[in-house]
TORKOL-4160 file (C-alpha; in steps of 0.2 Angstrom, whole numbers, padded with zeros to 4 digits, m for minus):
313
<pt num="1" X="0438" Y="0190" Z="0112"/>
<pt num="2" X="0426" Y="0184" Z="0124"/>
<pt num="3" X="0414" Y="0190" Z="0132"/>
<pt num="4" X="0398" Y="0193" Z="0145"/>
<pt num="5" X="0384" Y="0199" Z="0141"/>
<pt num="6" X="0368" Y="0203" Z="0152"/>
<pt num="7" X="0356" Y="0218" Z="0148"/>
<pt num="8" X="0352" Y="0230" Z="0164"/>
<pt num="9" X="0335" Y="0228" Z="0167"/>
<pt num="10" X="0328" Y="0239" Z="0181"/>
<pt num="11" X="0314" Y="0230" Z="0189"/>
<pt num="12" X="0303" Y="0235" Z="0200"/>
<pt num="13" X="0319" Y="0240" Z="0213"/>
<pt num="14" X="0329" Y="0229" Z="0202"/>
<pt num="15" X="0343" Y="0228" Z="0191"/>
<pt num="16" X="0350" Y="0215" Z="0181"/>
<pt num="17" X="0365" Y="0217" Z="0170"/>
<pt num="18" X="0366" Y="0229" Z="0153"/>
<pt num="19" X="0368" Y="0224" Z="0139"/>
<pt num="20" X="0369" Y="0236" Z="0129"/>
<pt num="21" X="0375" Y="0238" Z="0114"/>
<pt num="22" X="0370" Y="0253" Z="0098"/>
<pt num="23" X="0369" Y="0256" Z="0080"/>
<pt num="24" X="0378" Y="0262" Z="0071"/>
<pt num="25" X="0371" Y="0253" Z="0050"/>
<pt num="26" X="0374" Y="0268" Z="0041"/>
<pt num="27" X="0393" Y="0266" Z="0039"/>
<pt num="28" X="0403" Y="0277" Z="0027"/>
<pt num="29" X="0410" Y="0268" Z="0012"/>
<pt num="30" X="0427" Y="0273" Z="0009"/>
<pt num="31" X="0436" Y="0277" Z="m0008"/>
<pt num="32" X="0453" Y="0271" Z="0004"/>
<pt num="33" X="0456" Y="0267" Z="0024"/>
<pt num="34" X="0455" Y="0280" Z="0036"/>
<pt num="35" X="0475" Y="0292" Z="0041"/>
<pt num="36" X="0477" Y="0286" Z="0058"/>
<pt num="37" X="0479" Y="0307" Z="0059"/>
<pt num="38" X="0459" Y="0307" Z="0056"/>
<pt num="39" X="0454" Y="0295" Z="0068"/>
<pt num="40" X="0466" Y="0302" Z="0081"/>
<pt num="41" X="0454" Y="0315" Z="0079"/>
<pt num="42" X="0438" Y="0307" Z="0077"/>
<pt num="43" X="0446" Y="0298" Z="0096"/>
<pt num="44" X="0447" Y="0314" Z="0103"/>
<pt num="45" X="0430" Y="0320" Z="0099"/>
<pt num="46" X="0421" Y="0305" Z="0107"/>
<pt num="47" X="0432" Y="0308" Z="0125"/>
<pt num="48" X="0430" Y="0325" Z="0127"/>
<pt num="49" X="0411" Y="0323" Z="0121"/>
<pt num="50" X="0410" Y="0307" Z="0134"/>
<pt num="51" X="0416" Y="0316" Z="0149"/>
<pt num="52" X="0411" Y="0337" Z="0147"/>
<pt num="53" X="0394" Y="0323" Z="0146"/>
<pt num="54" X="0401" Y="0313" Z="0162"/>
<pt num="55" X="0406" Y="0329" Z="0172"/>
<pt num="56" X="0386" Y="0338" Z="0170"/>
<pt num="57" X="0379" Y="0324" Z="0175"/>
<pt num="58" X="0391" Y="0318" Z="0190"/>
<pt num="59" X="0398" Y="0305" Z="0184"/>
<pt num="60" X="0415" Y="0300" Z="0182"/>
<pt num="61" X="0413" Y="0291" Z="0162"/>
<pt num="62" X="0433" Y="0224" Z="0118"/>
<pt num="63" X="0420" Y="0217" Z="0122"/>
<pt num="64" X="0423" Y="0216" Z="0142"/>
<pt num="65" X="0424" Y="0228" Z="0149"/>
<pt num="66" X="0412" Y="0238" Z="0138"/>
<pt num="67" X="0393" Y="0233" Z="0133"/>
<pt num="68" X="0394" Y="0230" Z="0115"/>
<pt num="69" X="0402" Y="0214" Z="0109"/>
<pt num="70" X="0411" Y="0211" Z="0094"/>
<pt num="71" X="0413" Y="0196" Z="0083"/>
<pt num="72" X="0430" Y="0190" Z="0088"/>
<pt num="73" X="0429" Y="0172" Z="0098"/>
<pt num="74" X="0443" Y="0163" Z="0109"/>
<pt num="75" X="0455" Y="0156" Z="0097"/>
<pt num="76" X="0452" Y="0139" Z="0097"/>
<pt num="77" X="0458" Y="0127" Z="0110"/>
<pt num="78" X="0464" Y="0142" Z="0121"/>
<pt num="79" X="0454" Y="0149" Z="0137"/>
<pt num="80" X="0447" Y="0168" Z="0145"/>
<pt num="81" X="0443" Y="0165" Z="0164"/>
<pt num="82" X="0435" Y="0182" Z="0172"/>
<pt num="83" X="0434" Y="0184" Z="0191"/>
<pt num="84" X="0422" Y="0202" Z="0189"/>
<pt num="85" X="0411" Y="0211" Z="0195"/>
<pt num="86" X="0399" Y="0226" Z="0188"/>
<pt num="87" X="0383" Y="0234" Z="0196"/>
<pt num="88" X="0370" Y="0245" Z="0189"/>
<pt num="89" X="0362" Y="0260" Z="0203"/>
<pt num="90" X="0346" Y="0269" Z="0198"/>
<pt num="91" X="0336" Y="0281" Z="0210"/>
<pt num="92" X="0333" Y="0272" Z="0224"/>
<pt num="93" X="0342" Y="0255" Z="0221"/>
<pt num="94" X="0357" Y="0245" Z="0217"/>
<pt num="95" X="0361" Y="0227" Z="0208"/>
<pt num="96" X="0378" Y="0221" Z="0207"/>
<pt num="97" X="0386" Y="0203" Z="0203"/>
<pt num="98" X="0398" Y="0200" Z="0214"/>
<pt num="99" X="0411" Y="0189" Z="0213"/>
<pt num="100" X="0402" Y="0183" Z="0197"/>
<pt num="101" X="0415" Y="0171" Z="0185"/>
<pt num="102" X="0413" Y="0171" Z="0166"/>
<pt num="103" X="0423" Y="0157" Z="0156"/>
<pt num="104" X="0425" Y="0153" Z="0137"/>
<pt num="105" X="0432" Y="0142" Z="0128"/>
<pt num="106" X="0439" Y="0138" Z="0109"/>
<pt num="107" X="0428" Y="0123" Z="0108"/>
<pt num="108" X="0428" Y="0126" Z="0087"/>
<pt num="109" X="0438" Y="0134" Z="0074"/>
<pt num="110" X="0431" Y="0152" Z="0075"/>
<pt num="111" X="0418" Y="0147" Z="0089"/>
<pt num="112" X="0419" Y="0144" Z="0106"/>
<pt num="113" X="0408" Y="0141" Z="0121"/>
<pt num="114" X="0403" Y="0156" Z="0135"/>
<pt num="115" X="0395" Y="0154" Z="0153"/>
<pt num="116" X="0394" Y="0165" Z="0167"/>
<pt num="117" X="0389" Y="0161" Z="0185"/>
<pt num="118" X="0386" Y="0177" Z="0193"/>
<pt num="119" X="0380" Y="0180" Z="0216"/>
<pt num="120" X="0370" Y="0197" Z="0215"/>
<pt num="121" X="0365" Y="0208" Z="0225"/>
<pt num="122" X="0350" Y="0218" Z="0227"/>
<pt num="123" X="0351" Y="0235" Z="0241"/>
<pt num="124" X="0332" Y="0239" Z="0237"/>
<pt num="125" X="0329" Y="0219" Z="0244"/>
<pt num="126" X="0342" Y="0217" Z="0256"/>
<pt num="127" X="0344" Y="0200" Z="0243"/>
<pt num="128" X="0362" Y="0190" Z="0241"/>
<pt num="129" X="0364" Y="0174" Z="0232"/>
<pt num="130" X="0363" Y="0166" Z="0216"/>
<pt num="131" X="0361" Y="0174" Z="0201"/>
<pt num="132" X="0356" Y="0169" Z="0184"/>
<pt num="133" X="0364" Y="0159" Z="0176"/>
<pt num="134" X="0372" Y="0164" Z="0157"/>
<pt num="135" X="0375" Y="0152" Z="0142"/>
<pt num="136" X="0379" Y="0158" Z="0122"/>
<pt num="137" X="0388" Y="0154" Z="0109"/>
<pt num="138" X="0401" Y="0166" Z="0097"/>
<pt num="139" X="0402" Y="0162" Z="0076"/>
<pt num="140" X="0412" Y="0173" Z="0067"/>
<pt num="141" X="0408" Y="0169" Z="0048"/>
<pt num="142" X="0417" Y="0184" Z="0041"/>
<pt num="143" X="0435" Y="0188" Z="0045"/>
<pt num="144" X="0439" Y="0202" Z="0042"/>
<pt num="145" X="0450" Y="0210" Z="0026"/>
<pt num="146" X="0462" Y="0216" Z="0036"/>
<pt num="147" X="0469" Y="0230" Z="0017"/>
<pt num="148" X="0452" Y="0233" Z="0013"/>
<pt num="149" X="0436" Y="0237" Z="0022"/>
<pt num="150" X="0427" Y="0222" Z="0022"/>
<pt num="151" X="0421" Y="0219" Z="0042"/>
<pt num="152" X="0424" Y="0203" Z="0052"/>
<pt num="153" X="0406" Y="0199" Z="0054"/>
<pt num="154" X="0400" Y="0186" Z="0069"/>
<pt num="155" X="0384" Y="0178" Z="0078"/>
<pt num="156" X="0379" Y="0177" Z="0099"/>
<pt num="157" X="0365" Y="0171" Z="0103"/>
<pt num="158" X="0364" Y="0171" Z="0124"/>
<pt num="159" X="0353" Y="0160" Z="0133"/>
<pt num="160" X="0349" Y="0168" Z="0153"/>
<pt num="161" X="0341" Y="0152" Z="0162"/>
<pt num="162" X="0332" Y="0157" Z="0179"/>
<pt num="163" X="0343" Y="0154" Z="0192"/>
<pt num="164" X="0340" Y="0169" Z="0203"/>
<pt num="165" X="0326" Y="0168" Z="0216"/>
<pt num="166" X="0316" Y="0176" Z="0208"/>
<pt num="167" X="0305" Y="0181" Z="0228"/>
<pt num="168" X="0322" Y="0190" Z="0233"/>
<pt num="169" X="0323" Y="0200" Z="0217"/>
<pt num="170" X="0338" Y="0189" Z="0212"/>
<pt num="171" X="0333" Y="0185" Z="0196"/>
<pt num="172" X="0321" Y="0188" Z="0182"/>
<pt num="173" X="0312" Y="0172" Z="0186"/>
<pt num="174" X="0312" Y="0164" Z="0167"/>
<pt num="175" X="0323" Y="0162" Z="0153"/>
<pt num="176" X="0325" Y="0173" Z="0141"/>
<pt num="177" X="0337" Y="0175" Z="0126"/>
<pt num="178" X="0348" Y="0189" Z="0116"/>
<pt num="179" X="0351" Y="0187" Z="0100"/>
<pt num="180" X="0365" Y="0197" Z="0090"/>
<pt num="181" X="0375" Y="0202" Z="0077"/>
<pt num="182" X="0390" Y="0209" Z="0077"/>
<pt num="183" X="0404" Y="0220" Z="0067"/>
<pt num="184" X="0423" Y="0224" Z="0067"/>
<pt num="185" X="0436" Y="0232" Z="0058"/>
<pt num="186" X="0454" Y="0236" Z="0064"/>
<pt num="187" X="0461" Y="0250" Z="0057"/>
<pt num="188" X="0481" Y="0250" Z="0064"/>
<pt num="189" X="0482" Y="0254" Z="0082"/>
<pt num="190" X="0460" Y="0258" Z="0081"/>
<pt num="191" X="0447" Y="0244" Z="0081"/>
<pt num="192" X="0430" Y="0249" Z="0085"/>
<pt num="193" X="0412" Y="0236" Z="0082"/>
<pt num="194" X="0397" Y="0236" Z="0086"/>
<pt num="195" X="0379" Y="0229" Z="0082"/>
<pt num="196" X="0365" Y="0222" Z="0090"/>
<pt num="197" X="0351" Y="0213" Z="0092"/>
<pt num="198" X="0332" Y="0206" Z="0099"/>
<pt num="199" X="0330" Y="0201" Z="0116"/>
<pt num="200" X="0316" Y="0189" Z="0120"/>
<pt num="201" X="0309" Y="0192" Z="0138"/>
<pt num="202" X="0292" Y="0185" Z="0139"/>
<pt num="203" X="0290" Y="0177" Z="0156"/>
<pt num="204" X="0275" Y="0167" Z="0160"/>
<pt num="205" X="0258" Y="0179" Z="0168"/>
<pt num="206" X="0272" Y="0194" Z="0165"/>
<pt num="207" X="0269" Y="0212" Z="0156"/>
<pt num="208" X="0284" Y="0210" Z="0150"/>
<pt num="209" X="0288" Y="0213" Z="0130"/>
<pt num="210" X="0302" Y="0210" Z="0117"/>
<pt num="211" X="0316" Y="0224" Z="0114"/>
<pt num="212" X="0332" Y="0227" Z="0105"/>
<pt num="213" X="0349" Y="0234" Z="0109"/>
<pt num="214" X="0361" Y="0241" Z="0102"/>
<pt num="215" X="0380" Y="0248" Z="0104"/>
<pt num="216" X="0396" Y="0255" Z="0094"/>
<pt num="217" X="0412" Y="0256" Z="0101"/>
<pt num="218" X="0430" Y="0265" Z="0098"/>
<pt num="219" X="0446" Y="0259" Z="0104"/>
<pt num="220" X="0461" Y="0265" Z="0101"/>
<pt num="221" X="0479" Y="0253" Z="0110"/>
<pt num="222" X="0489" Y="0270" Z="0119"/>
<pt num="223" X="0502" Y="0259" Z="0123"/>
<pt num="224" X="0510" Y="0240" Z="0122"/>
<pt num="225" X="0501" Y="0233" Z="0137"/>
<pt num="226" X="0489" Y="0248" Z="0138"/>
<pt num="227" X="0469" Y="0251" Z="0128"/>
<pt num="228" X="0456" Y="0263" Z="0130"/>
<pt num="229" X="0438" Y="0266" Z="0119"/>
<pt num="230" X="0422" Y="0274" Z="0126"/>
<pt num="231" X="0407" Y="0268" Z="0118"/>
<pt num="232" X="0386" Y="0272" Z="0118"/>
<pt num="233" X="0371" Y="0259" Z="0118"/>
<pt num="234" X="0352" Y="0260" Z="0116"/>
<pt num="235" X="0341" Y="0250" Z="0124"/>
<pt num="236" X="0320" Y="0250" Z="0114"/>
<pt num="237" X="0308" Y="0253" Z="0131"/>
<pt num="238" X="0302" Y="0236" Z="0138"/>
<pt num="239" X="0295" Y="0228" Z="0154"/>
<pt num="240" X="0307" Y="0223" Z="0164"/>
<pt num="241" X="0306" Y="0208" Z="0178"/>
<pt num="242" X="0287" Y="0207" Z="0179"/>
<pt num="243" X="0285" Y="0227" Z="0186"/>
<pt num="244" X="0271" Y="0235" Z="0182"/>
<pt num="245" X="0276" Y="0254" Z="0184"/>
<pt num="246" X="0276" Y="0262" Z="0166"/>
<pt num="247" X="0293" Y="0272" Z="0173"/>
<pt num="248" X="0304" Y="0256" Z="0170"/>
<pt num="249" X="0297" Y="0253" Z="0154"/>
<pt num="250" X="0305" Y="0267" Z="0147"/>
<pt num="251" X="0321" Y="0267" Z="0135"/>
<pt num="252" X="0339" Y="0271" Z="0136"/>
<pt num="253" X="0350" Y="0276" Z="0131"/>
<pt num="254" X="0368" Y="0277" Z="0140"/>
<pt num="255" X="0389" Y="0277" Z="0139"/>
<pt num="256" X="0403" Y="0267" Z="0146"/>
<pt num="257" X="0421" Y="0271" Z="0147"/>
<pt num="258" X="0436" Y="0259" Z="0150"/>
<pt num="259" X="0453" Y="0253" Z="0149"/>
<pt num="260" X="0459" Y="0237" Z="0145"/>
<pt num="261" X="0478" Y="0235" Z="0154"/>
<pt num="262" X="0489" Y="0219" Z="0150"/>
<pt num="263" X="0501" Y="0212" Z="0163"/>
<pt num="264" X="0507" Y="0200" Z="0152"/>
<pt num="265" X="0502" Y="0188" Z="0138"/>
<pt num="266" X="0490" Y="0179" Z="0148"/>
<pt num="267" X="0485" Y="0191" Z="0163"/>
<pt num="268" X="0474" Y="0206" Z="0161"/>
<pt num="269" X="0467" Y="0221" Z="0171"/>
<pt num="270" X="0446" Y="0228" Z="0163"/>
<pt num="271" X="0441" Y="0243" Z="0173"/>
<pt num="272" X="0422" Y="0253" Z="0166"/>
<pt num="273" X="0412" Y="0266" Z="0170"/>
<pt num="274" X="0398" Y="0274" Z="0163"/>
<pt num="275" X="0378" Y="0281" Z="0164"/>
<pt num="276" X="0364" Y="0285" Z="0156"/>
<pt num="277" X="0360" Y="0300" Z="0146"/>
<pt num="278" X="0342" Y="0295" Z="0143"/>
<pt num="279" X="0330" Y="0290" Z="0157"/>
<pt num="280" X="0345" Y="0290" Z="0170"/>
<pt num="281" X="0333" Y="0288" Z="0183"/>
<pt num="282" X="0324" Y="0274" Z="0180"/>
<pt num="283" X="0339" Y="0265" Z="0169"/>
<pt num="284" X="0358" Y="0269" Z="0174"/>
<pt num="285" X="0360" Y="0282" Z="0187"/>
<pt num="286" X="0381" Y="0274" Z="0188"/>
<pt num="287" X="0387" Y="0257" Z="0182"/>
<pt num="288" X="0407" Y="0250" Z="0184"/>
<pt num="289" X="0414" Y="0235" Z="0179"/>
<pt num="290" X="0429" Y="0230" Z="0182"/>
<pt num="291" X="0437" Y="0211" Z="0182"/>
<pt num="292" X="0452" Y="0202" Z="0184"/>
<pt num="293" X="0461" Y="0189" Z="0168"/>
<pt num="294" X="0466" Y="0175" Z="0163"/>
<pt num="295" X="0471" Y="0170" Z="0144"/>
<pt num="296" X="0475" Y="0156" Z="0139"/>
<pt num="297" X="0481" Y="0136" Z="0128"/>
<pt num="298" X="0473" Y="0120" Z="0131"/>
<pt num="299" X="0455" Y="0120" Z="0144"/>
<pt num="300" X="0459" Y="0130" Z="0159"/>
<pt num="301" X="0473" Y="0134" Z="0170"/>
<pt num="302" X="0486" Y="0125" Z="0175"/>
<pt num="303" X="0501" Y="0113" Z="0167"/>
<pt num="304" X="0511" Y="0123" Z="0155"/>
<pt num="305" X="0497" Y="0134" Z="0155"/>
<pt num="306" X="0496" Y="0151" Z="0166"/>
<pt num="307" X="0494" Y="0153" Z="0182"/>
<pt num="308" X="0482" Y="0165" Z="0191"/>
<pt num="309" X="0497" Y="0180" Z="0196"/>
<pt num="310" X="0508" Y="0187" Z="0181"/>
<pt num="311" X="0525" Y="0180" Z="0181"/>
<pt num="312" X="0537" Y="0188" Z="0187"/>
<pt num="313" X="0551" Y="0189" Z="0171"/>
């Protein structure tokens, strides 16, 4: 699956997309695959814990709609197109991208190109306009052993171009880059994936510094059309978009719960909501993601490919 990922970096009153992703590198080695009953118990525990934390915080609540990414690219000579809205709120400010458009294309076997073109809005600055452009390339170099324990593994470097106006709080004002590695394993109706990597975040004449981002997710295919999942992520301390207030350098940990609904093979609805568990007031009081996705063969919609609306059959 193709996925867009920007980090949620609060600046002096400005937020950007969260790319969170947390680490579960210490995976226990099993002699036998997990049983479905065991995974059911784990899933119930995680969802219950997330829901309880969400209630305590006063909030409700592969790849999109989550910030944790996966190593699975779009199939060769197929595409994904998202019309999406996302955002994050902190104390006294909120930043959103609405609408934004994401396009992924399987340009080579096991590899996809990626772009996000957003319109951004910052409530404190009262600004609305074109934000920073995201480019990326995902490549899967190890495939999953469906009968064993070997996971799928891939890389997904991203480049954030400073196309947004920094003076209007619509962008970082300098180039940023992310270098993550992702793992994924499926067990029947269950899928788990995650990983993380290093962000290059050094703007000229700013006090910004590089940081790490990690995340992990567990998802279940509940019905033929509906999948539900939950994730937890962590980002190390940083100074975002030139902010000098130490409050914005704090690390952040958060969660999201979300769902993917398939209208048919080519049309999908994706939604998630979440909040911070660490330094939430300055990093992530509440965040959301909502998208309508169209997938299909070819470079884009048209010809014999899918249209923008679900079929009526």
